[in-house]
C-alpha positions as CSV (number, residue, x, y, z in Angstrom):
1,X,150.6,89.3,109.3
2,X,151.7,86.3,107.3
3,X,150.6,87.8,104.0
4,X,152.6,90.9,104.8
5,X,155.7,88.9,105.4
6,X,155.2,87.0,102.2
7,X,154.7,90.3,100.4
8,X,158.0,91.6,101.9
9,X,159.7,88.4,100.8
10,X,158.4,88.7,97.2
11,X,159.4,92.4,97.2
12,X,162.9,91.5,98.4
13,X,163.3,88.7,95.9
14,X,161.7,90.3,92.8
15,X,163.2,93.8,92.7
16,X,166.6,92.5,91.7
17,X,164.9,90.5,88.9
18,X,163.1,93.6,87.7
19,X,166.3,95.7,87.7
20,X,168.1,92.9,85.9
21,X,165.3,92.7,83.3
22,X,165.4,96.5,82.9
23,X,169.2,96.4,82.3
24,X,169.2,93.3,80.0
25,X,166.2,94.2,77.8
26,X,168.2,96.5,75.5
27,X,170.9,93.8,75.2
28,X,168.4,91.2,74.3
29,X,166.8,93.6,71.8
30,X,170.2,94.2,70.1
31,X,170.9,90.5,70.0
32,X,167.6,89.7,68.3
33,X,167.7,92.6,65.9
34,X,169.7,90.6,63.1
35,X,167.1,87.8,63.3
36,X,164.3,90.2,62.9
37,X,166.0,91.9,59.9
38,X,166.5,88.5,58.3
39,X,162.8,87.7,58.9
40,X,161.8,90.9,57.2
41,X,163.9,90.1,54.2
42,X,162.6,86.5,53.9
43,X,159.0,87.8,54.2
44,X,159.7,90.3,51.4
45,X,161.2,87.6,49.2
46,X,158.1,85.4,49.7
47,X,155.8,88.4,49.0
48,X,157.7,89.0,45.8
49,X,157.4,85.4,44.7
50,X,153.7,85.4,45.5
51,X,153.2,88.6,43.4
52,X,155.1,87.0,40.5
53,X,153.1,83.8,40.7
54,X,149.7,85.6,40.9
55,X,150.6,88.2,38.2
56,X,149.1,86.2,35.3
57,X,145.8,85.7,37.2
58,X,145.7,89.4,38.0
59,X,146.4,90.3,34.4
60,X,143.6,88.1,33.2
61,X,141.2,89.6,35.6
62,X,140.5,86.8,38.0
63,X,142.8,88.1,40.8
64,X,141.9,89.0,44.4
65,X,141.0,92.6,43.3
66,X,137.7,91.5,41.7
């Protein structure tokens, strides 16, 4: 009987949190979108720099492809 009462208490306390998370998740996604776009741009710049640095080795034939 005690476990059932605890379960009811958890149900009563957690469903508002679940609804709040359901409502706030799109807002959080929109707020983090610019940071993810910046991260994609920074990653692209680093990949470009890596390709430029490794280009002479790839031309000479000692690159990762062999």
